[in-house]
N, C-alpha and C positions, 0 to 999 in steps of 0.2 A: 225110229222115224226121226228125221232131222227137223229143225225148226220150220215153221210154216213160211210159205212164200206169199207175197202180196201180188195179186193179179191186177193189172192196170187197164183193163178194158173200161173200167169206170172212169178213168181220166179222160176218155175220148169222146163221150157222148155217142158211142157206138149205138146204132139203132136197136141192137139186141139187148142193150143194157138200160134198165129203167132209171136212169139218172140224167137230168138235163145237163147239157154240155156247159151251160153257164154256171152251174153249181161248182164245178171243179176245174174249169179251164183257165184259171189264172195262176201265175207262178207262185204268189204267196200261198194259195190254197194247196198247191202241189208240195211246196216246201213244208207246210204244216203236216200234210199227210205222211211225208217221208220222215219227219221228226217223230211222229207217233209210231210209225213202223219201227224206227230205231229203238225207241223207248220200250216197245213190246218185244224186242229181240228178233224181229224179222230181218233177215239178211239177204233175201232173194226177192227180186222184182221181176214179175212176168209181164211182158207186153208183146205187141206184134205190129207189124207194118200196117195191117188192115184195121187197127184200132184208132182210126182217125189221126189226131195229132198227138197221141199218147207218147210216142217215141221222142218227139220234139219237146214236149212238156217235161219229160223226164230228163232229156239232155240239157235242159236249161238249169238243172240242179246239180249239186255235188253228189255223185253216186259212188264215191270211193268206199263207202261202208257196205255197199250192196253188190251181190252177184246179179248180173242182168241176163235174163233169158228173153229172147225174142224169137219170132217165128217167121218162116217164109210163107208168103201167100201161096195159094194153090198154083202149082207149076203149069205153065201153058201146055196143053196137050198137043198142040199143032207144031211144036218146035221141031225143026230139022236137026240132024246130027250136028253137034257143035253149038247149037243155039241154047241148049239147056244150060251148059256151063257158063256161057256169057250172061244169061239171064240171072243165074244164081249169084254170080260175082257182082252184077249191077245192083241187085236187090240188097245183098249184104252190105255193099259199100254205102248205099243210101241209108240203111238202118244205122250203121256205125256213125255216119255223119250226123244224122238226126240225134242220136244218143250221145254224140261227142265222146266216143270210146274208141280206143285203138284196137281193143280185143273184146269179143263177145264171150261171156262166160259159158253161154249155152245157146245153140241155135236149133230150133225144132222145126220139123215139117208141120205146118198147121193142118195139113190134110193127109192122113195116112194113105188115102187113095192114090197119092202121087207115087207110091211104091208099086202100084199095079200097072202103070202104063209103060209103053215100049222104051221110053228114054230114062227109065228109073235107074239103070246101071250108070248112065252118064250123070244123073242127078246125084247119086250116092258118091260116085268118084269125085265130083265137083266139091261136095261137102267135105269129103275126106281130105281133099287137097287143101281146102281152107283150114281144116284142123291141123294138118301137117305143117302148114306155114305159120301157125300160131295166131291166125286171125280169129279162130273160134277154138275155145278150150274143149267143149263137149258138144256132141251131136245127139239129137233125139227126135221123137215123134210125139205130137199131141194126139192122144187116143181118146175117142169119145165113147167107145164101147169095147167089149171083149174082142171082137173080130179085128179091130184096129190094133190092139195090143198084140194079138197073135201074129198078125201080118208083120208088124214091126220086129217082133222077136224072131220070126223066120228069116228076115233079112240079116239079122245079127250085127248090124253096124251101129246100132243105137246105144249110146252111153246112158241115155235118159228116156224113160217112158213117162210122159205126163198123163195121168189118168184123172177122171173126174171123181171128186169126193166132196160130198156135202152131207154132213151129219143130220141135217134137217130134211133133206130130200134125197132119198135113196130108192129109186125105182128098181123093180126086179130086173135082174140081168146086167146091172151096172158092174163094171170091173171092180 
């Protein structure tokens, strides 16, 4: 197993994260957390467009020591042919701009269910195109349970499967 990654939902005041936004939403506090991460040997930062202002907060810092992983929000299910590719490009460009990065080390689907809908072929092709052009180094899926991991594995295009792991909270059936 590689060194641990730091998840940055906590930087955002995300409603699912029990930390007040005011506690961490300042640049000095983010800089301090990143310094602690460096001291602990953490070299990977996990964030997402849906984590409030986490990408912008991280982008205001020097991230050269870190690999940055971000995630696509759930793909619009109503997209017509060709719209999924445009949506992916726009979302990735916004994330890169907020993070102030030319290249993303890893881009994950935040919702494995995106692989089940009709435009999933276009979605995967769009992601692979970003990878081929060097905009994204690795592609993957954020998996919340075994069925997500199995679905992502069946598609075979993921370099990374992010699975939940909490040594203090391991409910039955977790991957």
